[in-house]
ZAMARGU-4260 file (C-alpha; in steps of 0.2 Angstrom, whole numbers, plus 5000, padded with zeros to 4 digits):
<rodrens>
0) 5000/5000/5000 | 5006/5018/4995 | 5007/5032/5006 | 4996/5047/5000 | 5010/5059/4999
5) 5021/5048/4989 | 5009/5044/4975 | 5005/5063/4972 | 5023/5068/4972 | 5028/5055/4959
10) 5013/5058/4947 | 5016/5077/4946 | 5034/5075/4941 | 5030/5063/4927 | 5016/5075/4920
15) 5028/5090/4919 | 5040/5079/4909 | 5027/5074/4897 | 5021/5091/4896 | 5038/5098/4892
20) 5040/5085/4878 | 5023/5089/4871 | 5027/5108/4871 | 5044/5104/4863 | 5036/5093/4849
25) 5023/5106/4846 | 5036/5120/4844 | 5046/5109/4832 | 5030/5105/4822 | 5026/5123/4821
30) 5044/5128/4816 | 5044/5114/4803 | 5027/5120/4796 | 5033/5138/4796 | 5049/5133/4786
35) 5039/5124/4774 | 5027/5138/4771 | 5042/5150/4769 | 5050/5138/4757 | 5034/5137/4746
40) 5032/5156/4746 | 5050/5158/4741 | 5049/5146/4727 | 5033/5154/4719 | 5041/5171/4720
45) 5057/5165/4710 | 5046/5158/4697 | 5036/5174/4694 | 5052/5183/4693 | 5060/5171/4681
50) 5044/5173/4669 | 5045/5192/4670 | 5063/5192/4666 | 5060/5181/4650 | 5046/5192/4645
55) 5057/5207/4647 | 5071/5199/4637 | 5059/5194/4623 | 5052/5211/4622 | 5070/5219/4621
60) 5075/5207/4607 | 5059/5211/4597 | 5063/5229/4599 | 5081/5227/4594 | 5076/5217/4579
65) 5063/5231/4573 | 5077/5244/4576 | 5089/5234/4565 | 5077/5232/4551 | 5073/5250/4551
70) 5091/5254/4551 | 5094/5242/4536 | 5079/5249/4527 | 5085/5267/4529 | 5103/5263/4524
75) 5099/5253/4508 | 5099/5263/4492 | 5084/5263/4481 | 5086/5254/4464 | 5076/5254/4448
80) 5072/5236/4450 | 5064/5240/4467 | 5050/5250/4458 | 5037/5242/4447 | 5033/5257/4436
85) 5049/5258/4426 | 5042/5245/4413 | 5028/5257/4410 | 5040/5268/4399 | 5047/5262/4382
90) 5066/5260/4381 | 5075/5267/4366 | 5083/5252/4357 | 5098/5262/4351 | 5102/5267/4369
95) 5100/5250/4376 | 5107/5239/4362 | 5110/5221/4367 | 5107/5215/4384 | 5122/5219/4395
100) 5126/5214/4413 | 5123/5227/4426 | 5137/5239/4430 | 5131/5246/4446 | 5148/5249/4451
105) 5152/5261/4437 | 5152/5280/4442 | 5138/5290/4434 | 5145/5302/4420 | 5142/5320/4421
110) 5131/5329/4408 | 5146/5336/4400 | 5155/5320/4398 | 5139/5312/4391 | 5138/5326/4378
115) 5156/5324/4373 | 5154/5305/4371 | 5139/5307/4360 | 5148/5320/4349 | 5163/5308/4348
120) 5151/5294/4343 | 5143/5305/4330 | 5159/5310/4323 | 5165/5292/4321 | 5149/5288/4313
125) 5151/5302/4300 | 5169/5296/4297 | 5163/5278/4294 | 5149/5284/4282 | 5162/5294/4272
130) 5173/5278/4271 | 5158/5268/4265 | 5153/5281/4252 | 5160/5275/4235 | 5161/5292/4229
135) 5174/5297/4242 | 5182/5281/4248 | 5195/5281/4233 | 5191/5262/4230 | 5177/5265/4217
140) 5174/5273/4200 | 5158/5279/4192 | 5153/5271/4176 | 5138/5277/4165 | 5130/5262/4156
145) 5123/5264/4138 | 5105/5266/4145 | 5111/5281/4156 | 5111/5272/4172 | 5126/5276/4184
150) 5135/5263/4194 | 5150/5263/4206 | 5162/5250/4201 | 5176/5243/4213 | 5193/5248/4206
155) 5204/5232/4204 | 5220/5232/4214 | 5228/5220/4201 | 5227/5232/4186 | 5241/5245/4183
160) 5235/5263/4188 | 5239/5278/4178 | 5250/5291/4187 | 5247/5306/4176 | 5248/5323/4185
165) 5235/5334/4177 | 5241/5349/4185 | 5255/5348/4171 | 5242/5348/4157 | 5242/5364/4147
170) 5230/5369/4133 | 5235/5380/4118 | 5223/5384/4104 | 5212/5370/4110 | 5225/5357/4109
175) 5231/5348/4125 | 5249/5346/4130 | 5257/5337/4145 | 5272/5348/4151 | 5285/5347/4164
180) 5298/5361/4167 | 5294/5369/4150 | 5297/5352/4141 | 5283/5344/4131 | 5280/5326/4136
185) 5265/5322/4125 | 5260/5322/4107 | 5245/5330/4098 | 5234/5320/4087 | 5218/5319/4078
190) 5208/5304/4072 | 5200/5305/4055 | 5188/5295/4043 | 5177/5297/4028 | 5165/5307/4040
195) 5179/5320/4043 | 5178/5325/4024 | 5193/5332/4015 | 5208/5335/4027 | 5222/5348/4024
200) 5236/5339/4031 | 5249/5353/4029 | 5237/5364/4039 | 5236/5350/4053 | 5255/5350/4053
205) 5256/5369/4055 | 5243/5369/4069 | 5255/5358/4079 | 5247/5341/4076 | 5260/5327/4078
210) 5251/5312/4072 | 5235/5306/4064 | 5225/5290/4068 | 5216/5285/4051 | 5201/5274/4050
215) 5206/5260/4038 | 5189/5251/4037 | 5176/5242/4046 | 5163/5228/4047 | 5145/5232/4045
220) 5136/5230/4061 | 5120/5222/4053 | 5127/5215/4037 | 5144/5209/4043 | 5152/5215/4027
225) 5170/5221/4028 | 5174/5237/4019 | 5188/5249/4016 | 5186/5267/4022 | 5182/5277/4006
230) 5195/5290/4011 | 5208/5278/4018 | 5220/5279/4003 | 5219/5298/4001 | 5221/5301/4020
235) 5236/5290/4023 | 5245/5297/4007 | 5241/5314/4012 | 5248/5312/4030 | 5264/5304/4023
240) 5266/5319/4012 | 5264/5331/4026 | 5276/5322/4037 | 5264/5317/4050 | 5266/5301/4061
245) 5253/5288/4056 | 5242/5275/4065 | 5226/5267/4060 | 5211/5259/4067 | 5198/5247/4062
250) 5179/5246/4067 | 5175/5228/4072 | 5159/5219/4073 | 5167/5202/4074 | 5156/5189/4083
255) 5170/5175/4085 | 5188/5173/4084 | 5188/5168/4066 | 5180/5184/4061 | 5193/5194/4071
260) 5207/5185/4062 | 5199/5189/4046 | 5198/5208/4051 | 5216/5208/4056 | 5222/5200/4040
265) 5211/5213/4030 | 5220/5227/4040 | 5238/5220/4037 | 5235/5217/4018 | 5229/5235/4016
270) 5243/5242/4026 | 5257/5233/4017 | 5261/5247/4004 | 5263/5259/4019 | 5270/5248/4032
275) 5286/5258/4034 | 5276/5274/4037 | 5265/5267/4051 | 5274/5270/4067 | 5259/5273/4078
280) 5248/5258/4084 | 5235/5248/4074 | 5219/5250/4085 | 5205/5238/4088 | 5188/5248/4089
285) 5173/5238/4095 | 5157/5248/4101 | 5139/5246/4103 | 5128/5255/4091 | 5117/5269/4098
290) 5098/5267/4095 | 5100/5251/4085 | 5104/5232/4086 | 5121/5226/4081 | 5129/5209/4078
295) 5140/5210/4094 | 5125/5213/4106 | 5123/5195/4110 | 5142/5192/4114 | 5147/5190/4132
300) 5161/5199/4141 | 5172/5184/4138 | 5168/5183/4120 | 5172/5201/4116 | 5188/5199/4125
305) 5193/5184/4115 | 5188/5192/4099 | 5199/5207/4104 | 5214/5197/4108 | 5213/5187/4092
310) 5213/5204/4082 | 5227/5211/4092 | 5238/5196/4091 | 5235/5196/4072 | 5242/5213/4069
315) 5256/5211/4082 | 5262/5196/4072 | 5263/5207/4057 | 5275/5219/4066 | 5263/5232/4071
320) 5259/5239/4089 | 5242/5233/4094 | 5230/5244/4104 | 5212/5244/4109 | 5200/5258/4109
325) 5185/5261/4121 | 5176/5273/4132 | 5177/5271/4151 | 5161/5260/4152 | 5167/5249/4138
330) 5184/5246/4145 | 5178/5243/4163 | 5162/5233/4160 | 5161/5226/4143 | 5179/5218/4141
335) 5191/5209/4153 | 5205/5221/4156 | 5215/5208/4166 | 5217/5198/4150 | 5222/5213/4140
340) 5236/5221/4150 | 5249/5217/4137 | 5241/5229/4125 | 5240/5248/4125 | 5224/5257/4128
345) 5216/5272/4118 | 5204/5280/4130 | 5189/5289/4124 | 5182/5301/4138 | 5176/5319/4134
350) 5181/5327/4151 | 5193/5341/4156 | 5201/5328/4167 | 5198/5309/4164 | 5193/5298/4179
355) 5198/5282/4171 | 5208/5274/4184 | 5220/5262/4174 | 5234/5265/4163 | 5232/5271/4145
360) 5243/5277/4132 | 5232/5288/4121 | 5217/5299/4126 | 5203/5306/4114 | 5197/5321/4124
365) 5185/5329/4112 | 5174/5324/4097 | 5170/5343/4094 | 5186/5351/4094 | 5193/5364/4082
370) 5209/5363/4073 | 5216/5371/4057 | 5216/5358/4043 | 5199/5350/4047 | 5182/5358/4043
375) 5169/5356/4056 | 5171/5346/4072 | 5187/5337/4075 | 5192/5322/4085 | 5206/5328/4096
380) 5219/5316/4105 | 5234/5317/4116 | 5247/5303/4117 | 5259/5300/4131 | 5271/5289/4121
385) 5282/5294/4107 | 5279/5279/4096 | 5289/5286/4081 | 5304/5288/4092 | 5305/5269/4098
</rodrens>
């Protein structure tokens, strides 16, 4: 059995102990709860702050991007291709020319430089036009065809050019002379036929004529008949008596080489009595007939050339100097001069200064001249070769 004082005293001490433990546990629980609550509060605040920071960084980056885009747009130069409306206006083809790569790096020329460049180009164009103009390029010569048409013909670089200096040409009493340092380098001549009529050869000699070219005969341009000139005998004997140098010519209408040889033989036979007096050439004269048809009209250029060569070789074989006669158009267009370079040329061109580009030995410069010894129009000639002195 316990005593009343002992039982109360023991129970009271144990209760205080348990109470102290309970208080301590409560305080600990309370502290743990407070710590957990503070920790939760702190975690939520950090999250909010982090989200706000990300939003601010995104806004700042967006602002920076917009500012960079504006800066780039402001700094970039405006180009024609950025605008749609340029193709509304037509482009001058001469100014653009063929498509060229862009040359944006080239500096823009000043207005003065553009004008100077344009003037330079215009000048170059004018110079090119002058070079391409056949009347000024020095490479062409003008030929008038029988029907009156004009044609610029290229001058052959393979044919011998004449080198006459016509500043040295003098004219006295209607007769031309080629002079140098007061010395006459040419010879005065006339050509005559039955159409000339009666000729005073002594009068010709006194007038200063050096030689005569006498028509020996010809072939009919329609009949083909060969005839002797009615005045040939009187003319050649009159010229011999007057002491004039003599050459002859034959009017041909041969249509083949056989006829040309026939004509040459006819000339040689009729010259035989006067052979020692014929110092000047025997000339071949083939021409179209004005306002009428002729036997030779159907011949080609090659045919006419072959006929001429056959005649010239025939008289050459007989010991005479061969020559062929023609106007500028005939010589350049109707025969092949390249095949006739071995023969002398008698040019017919009624001009103060002939523009026939190639070499020639004799020039008939007028068919309406005036000279003592011939009544009416006279055919006047100048020769640059002294045939009688050879």
